[in-house]
C-alpha positions as CSV (number, residue, x, y, z in Angstrom):
1,M,-79.2,14.1,-23.1
2,K,-76.9,12.4,-20.6
3,R,-74.3,11.9,-23.3
4,K,-74.3,15.6,-24.3
5,I,-74.1,16.7,-20.7
6,A,-71.2,14.4,-19.9
7,N,-69.4,15.4,-23.1
8,F,-69.8,19.1,-22.3
9,I,-68.4,18.6,-18.8
10,F,-65.6,16.3,-19.9
11,T,-64.4,18.2,-22.9
12,K,-65.5,21.9,-22.5
13,L,-65.5,22.4,-18.8
14,L,-62.6,20.1,-17.7
15,G,-60.6,20.2,-21.0
16,W,-60.2,16.4,-21.3
17,H,-60.5,14.2,-24.4
18,A,-61.4,10.7,-25.2
19,G,-58.6,8.4,-26.4
20,D,-61.1,6.2,-28.3
21,G,-64.8,5.2,-28.4
22,V,-67.1,2.5,-26.9
23,V,-66.0,-1.1,-26.9
24,P,-67.6,-2.8,-29.9
25,E,-68.4,-6.1,-28.0
26,P,-71.6,-6.2,-25.9
27,K,-69.6,-7.6,-22.9
28,C,-66.1,-6.9,-21.8
29,I,-63.8,-5.9,-19.1
30,I,-62.1,-2.5,-19.3
31,L,-59.1,-2.1,-16.9
32,G,-58.6,1.3,-15.3
33,V,-54.9,2.0,-14.8
34,P,-53.3,3.8,-13.1
35,H,-55.9,4.0,-10.4
36,T,-54.7,6.5,-7.7
37,S,-57.7,8.7,-7.0
38,F,-61.5,8.8,-6.6
39,W,-61.3,11.2,-9.5
40,D,-60.5,8.2,-11.7
41,F,-64.1,7.1,-11.3
42,I,-65.5,10.5,-12.2
43,M,-63.2,10.9,-15.2
44,S,-63.9,7.4,-16.5
45,W,-67.7,7.8,-16.1
46,L,-67.6,11.2,-17.9
47,Y,-65.4,9.7,-20.7
48,Y,-67.4,6.6,-21.3
49,T,-70.8,8.3,-21.1
50,S,-69.6,11.1,-23.5
51,V,-68.7,8.5,-26.1
52,G,-72.0,6.8,-25.8
53,G,-71.2,3.9,-23.5
54,T,-72.6,2.7,-20.2
55,A,-70.0,1.1,-17.9
56,R,-70.3,-0.6,-14.6
57,I,-67.7,0.3,-12.0
58,M,-66.9,-1.4,-8.7
59,I,-66.7,0.9,-5.6
60,K,-66.2,-0.3,-2.0
61,K,-69.5,-0.6,-0.2
62,E,-68.5,1.9,2.4
63,F,-69.3,4.7,-0.1
64,F,-72.9,3.6,-0.5
65,F,-74.4,5.8,2.3
66,W,-77.2,8.3,1.9
67,P,-77.3,10.4,-0.2
68,L,-74.1,9.2,-2.1
69,G,-75.3,5.6,-2.5
70,P,-78.3,6.2,-4.7
71,I,-76.3,8.6,-6.9
72,L,-73.4,6.0,-7.3
73,R,-75.9,3.3,-8.2
74,A,-77.5,5.5,-10.8
75,L,-74.1,6.1,-12.4
76,G,-73.5,2.3,-12.7
77,A,-71.5,1.7,-9.6
78,I,-71.6,-1.7,-8.0
79,P,-71.0,-1.9,-4.2
80,T,-68.2,-4.3,-3.4
81,D,-67.4,-6.1,-0.2
82,R,-63.6,-6.6,-0.3
83,S,-63.6,-9.0,2.7
84,N,-64.6,-11.9,0.4
85,P,-62.9,-11.6,-3.0
86,T,-64.1,-15.0,-4.2
87,A,-67.8,-14.1,-3.6
88,L,-67.3,-10.8,-5.2
89,V,-65.8,-12.3,-8.4
90,L,-68.6,-14.9,-8.5
91,S,-71.3,-12.3,-8.1
92,L,-69.8,-10.2,-10.9
93,I,-69.7,-13.3,-13.2
94,E,-73.4,-14.0,-12.4
95,E,-74.3,-10.4,-13.1
96,M,-72.4,-10.4,-16.4
97,E,-74.0,-13.6,-17.5
98,K,-77.5,-12.5,-17.0
99,C,-77.1,-9.1,-18.7
100,E,-77.2,-8.5,-22.5
101,T,-74.7,-5.7,-22.3
102,F,-72.1,-5.4,-19.5
103,H,-69.0,-3.3,-19.8
104,L,-67.2,-3.8,-16.4
105,C,-64.4,-1.4,-15.4
106,I,-61.9,-2.8,-13.0
107,A,-58.8,-1.5,-11.4
108,P,-56.4,-4.5,-11.3
109,E,-54.5,-2.8,-8.5
110,G,-57.6,-3.3,-6.3
111,T,-56.8,-0.1,-4.4
112,R,-55.7,3.5,-4.9
113,K,-52.4,2.8,-3.1
114,A,-49.2,1.7,-4.7
115,I,-49.0,-2.1,-4.8
116,S,-46.6,-4.3,-6.8
117,K,-48.7,-7.4,-7.2
118,W,-52.0,-6.7,-9.0
119,K,-55.1,-8.8,-8.5
120,T,-56.2,-11.4,-11.1
121,G,-60.0,-11.3,-10.5
122,Y,-60.4,-9.5,-13.9
123,H,-58.7,-12.5,-15.6
124,F,-61.0,-15.1,-13.9
125,I,-64.1,-13.1,-14.9
126,A,-63.0,-12.6,-18.5
127,T,-62.0,-16.2,-19.1
128,H,-65.1,-17.6,-17.3
129,C,-67.5,-15.4,-19.3
130,D,-65.3,-15.5,-22.5
131,V,-65.1,-11.7,-22.8
132,P,-62.3,-9.5,-24.0
133,V,-60.1,-7.4,-21.7
134,Y,-59.2,-3.8,-22.8
135,M,-56.3,-1.8,-21.4
136,G,-58.2,1.3,-20.3
137,Y,-56.2,4.2,-19.0
138,F,-56.1,7.6,-17.4
139,D,-53.4,10.2,-18.2
140,Y,-53.7,13.3,-16.1
141,K,-50.8,15.0,-17.9
142,L,-52.4,14.6,-21.3
143,K,-55.9,14.9,-19.9
144,E,-56.9,11.8,-21.7
145,V,-59.0,8.7,-20.8
146,G,-59.5,5.8,-23.1
147,R,-60.5,2.1,-23.3
148,G,-57.2,1.3,-24.9
149,E,-56.2,-1.8,-26.9
150,K,-57.5,-5.3,-26.5
151,F,-55.2,-7.4,-24.2
152,P,-55.0,-11.1,-25.2
153,L,-55.3,-13.6,-22.3
154,T,-53.7,-17.0,-21.9
155,D,-54.5,-19.7,-19.4
156,N,-52.1,-18.3,-16.8
157,A,-53.6,-15.4,-14.9
158,R,-50.4,-14.5,-12.9
159,E,-48.2,-14.4,-16.0
160,D,-50.8,-12.4,-17.9
161,T,-51.0,-9.9,-15.1
162,E,-47.3,-9.5,-14.9
163,R,-47.2,-9.0,-18.7
164,L,-50.0,-6.5,-18.3
165,Q,-48.1,-4.6,-15.6
166,A,-45.0,-4.4,-17.9
167,L,-47.1,-3.0,-20.8
168,Y,-48.6,-0.3,-18.5
169,E,-45.1,0.5,-17.3
170,Q,-43.9,1.0,-20.9
171,K,-46.9,3.3,-21.7
172,A,-46.0,5.5,-18.7
173,Y,-49.4,7.1,-18.2
174,T,-49.4,9.9,-15.7
175,P,-51.6,9.2,-12.7
176,K,-53.3,11.8,-10.6
177,H,-51.1,10.8,-7.6
178,P,-47.8,9.3,-9.0
179,E,-46.6,8.3,-5.6
180,R,-49.6,5.9,-5.3
181,F,-48.8,3.9,-8.5
182,A,-46.4,1.0,-8.9
183,T,-46.1,-1.6,-11.7
184,K,-43.5,-3.8,-10.0
């Protein structure tokens, strides 16, 4: 029922379409790029639910007030405390390891503002848990959201992230707020 409602809202009411389906692996990280708006969470949730998936998404803890907090938790959001990035990454690893299925969506920019140096926490989680990373995307011009292609990781998180930024720059997805997105 939830899938049908999400699909109706996503495709019929909003006119968006899914770039691809659910990730085949039981555990993975799906990057969400370009991340420039709170609408990215809504569109990604509608997309992934409409194709039959359940994703976990990190949202800063300040959004978890009554009545929004319980709603966000029900949608799979994880409250995050950005004051201690190491503890955050370690808690996500612990959560991923204890769950049978865990599709974690992460914005490597770490914010909705334009930044040139993306964070590498996704890399640490993926290599520690031995899970694949997918190049998820939002394209507001095409009205498309997708999990994208699998991104191969090496042992060098900073080089991988720079390579990832270059790939996203080549793809030239249209963010909701273009002035808030930077790849270099």
